[in-house]
C-alpha positions in Angstrom: 2.2 -22.6 16.9 0.2 -19.8 15.3 1.3 -17.1 18.2 4.8 -18.1 18.1 5.1 -17.5 14.2 3.1 -14.2 14.7 5.4 -13.4 17.4 8.8 -13.8 15.1 7.2 -12.2 12.4 6.3 -9.1 14.5 9.6 -9.5 16.5 7.7 -9.8 19.8 9.7 -9.4 22.8 8.4 -10.4 26.1 4.9 -10.2 24.5 4.9 -6.7 23.7 4.8 -5.0 20.8 3.0 -1.8 19.8 2.4 -1.0 16.2 3.6 2.4 15.2 2.7 3.7 11.5 6.5 4.5 10.0 8.1 3.5 13.4 7.4 -0.5 14.1 5.4 -1.1 11.0 4.0 0.0 7.5 1.2 -0.5 6.8 0.1 -0.1 2.5 -2.9 1.2 1.7 -3.8 -0.1 -2.3 -6.9 0.9 -4.2 -8.5 -1.1 -7.1 -10.6 1.0 -9.1 -12.9 -0.6 -12.0 -14.7 1.3 -14.2 -18.2 0.3 -16.0 -16.8 -1.2 -19.1 -14.4 -3.3 -17.1 -10.6 -1.4 -17.1 -8.9 -1.2 -14.0 -7.2 2.6 -13.0 -3.1 2.0 -12.6 -0.7 4.8 -12.4 2.9 5.3 -13.6 5.7 5.5 -11.5 7.7 8.5 -11.1 10.2 7.6 -8.3 13.4 6.7 -9.5 13.7 2.9 -8.6 10.3 2.2 -11.0 9.8 5.6 -13.1 7.9 4.9 -15.7 6.7 1.3 -14.2 2.7 0.9 -13.3 0.9 -0.1 -10.6 -2.3 0.2 -8.6 -2.8 3.5 -6.3 -0.8 2.5 -2.9 1.4 4.0 -0.9 2.4 4.4 3.4 -0.3 5.3 5.5 0.3 8.3 6.9 0.5 8.4 11.3 -3.1 8.7 12.2 -4.8 8.0 9.3 -7.2 5.1 8.9 -7.3 3.0 5.6 -10.5 4.9 3.7 -8.3 7.9 4.2 -5.4 6.7 3.3 -6.4 4.9 -0.3 -8.2 8.1 -1.0 -5.6 10.3 -0.9 -3.7 8.0 -2.8 -6.0 7.7 -5.5 -6.3 11.6 -5.9 -2.1 12.0 -5.2 -1.5 9.4 -7.6 -4.5 9.4 -9.9 -6.3 12.4 -10.1 -9.5 11.4 -8.9 -11.4 11.4 -5.6 -12.8 8.2 -4.6 -15.5 6.1 -2.4 -14.3 3.0 -0.5 -16.7 0.2 -0.8 -14.7 -2.8 0.6 -11.7 -4.4 1.3 -11.0 -6.7 -1.1 -7.2 -8.5 0.4 -5.4 -7.6 3.5 -1.5 -8.9 2.8 1.7 -9.7 5.5 4.9 -10.0 4.7 7.0 -10.8 8.1 10.4 -10.2 6.0 9.4 -6.5 5.6 7.3 -5.7 7.9 4.4 -4.4 6.0 0.8 -4.9 5.8 -1.1 -4.2 2.5 -4.7 -3.5 2.6 -6.3 -3.2 -1.1 -9.5 -1.7 -1.0 -12.3 -1.8 -3.9 -12.9 1.8 -4.4 -15.7 3.6 -7.1 -14.5 7.3 -8.3 -16.8 9.8 -7.5 -14.8 13.5 -9.2 -11.6 14.5 -10.0 -10.2 14.3 -13.3 -7.4 11.9 -14.4 -3.6 12.6 -14.2 -2.1 13.2 -17.0 1.6 13.2 -18.3 1.3 16.9 -18.2 0.7 16.7 -14.5 3.4 14.6 -13.6 4.8 15.0 -10.0 6.8 12.8 -7.8 3.9 10.7 -6.7 3.2 9.7 -10.6 3.7 10.4 -14.2 0.2 9.9 -15.3 -2.6 7.8 -14.6 -4.7 5.0 -17.0 -7.5 2.9 -17.6 -6.2 -0.5 -18.8 -8.3 -4.0 -19.7 -7.2 -6.6 -18.2 -5.4 -7.6 -21.6 -3.5 -4.9 -21.8 -1.9 -4.7 -17.8 -0.9 -8.5 -19.0 1.5 -6.5 -21.4 2.3 -3.9 -19.2 5.9 -3.5 -17.2 4.5 -3.4 -13.8 6.4 -1.9 -10.8 6.0 -5.4 -8.9 4.7 -8.5 -9.9 2.5 -9.3 -6.5 -0.8 -8.0 -8.3 -1.2 -10.7 -10.9 -3.1 -11.1 -14.1 -4.8 -13.4 -12.8 -6.0 -12.1 -9.3 -7.7 -9.1 -11.2 -9.2 -11.2 -13.7 -11.1 -13.3 -10.9 -11.6 -9.6 -9.5 -13.0 -8.0 -12.8 -14.3 -10.8 -13.5 
């Protein structure tokens, strides 16, 4: 039963499926960074469809890239910080859209926070927010819920 469900989710025909980044599957790397006072790093989206909305630093993995490298790249591009991945927090699968998202805990090791003056096509800016402040933000997507973040930060 489980194998049949996976086969239908990943559209495996004849028992053969070869996951190829950006061709047959989309792997998404997401960085959850919490500072020493319990604030969460969020980025403000610059892309047209979600412009001005907030989210965790995240994006598609590139071919040949591993999860840790993808998280480090996305955090640097979108938030301006260098980081070290400390653990994988969660792996999510969306069979309809055929993506897997790897959310990793990380800590800042260098760099400078992206400000409004640093806006580019990756993000408008990055900021640190408390959980109460995040609950009031307009998020790009509600798939990162306030409850999940509260459980992680606590």
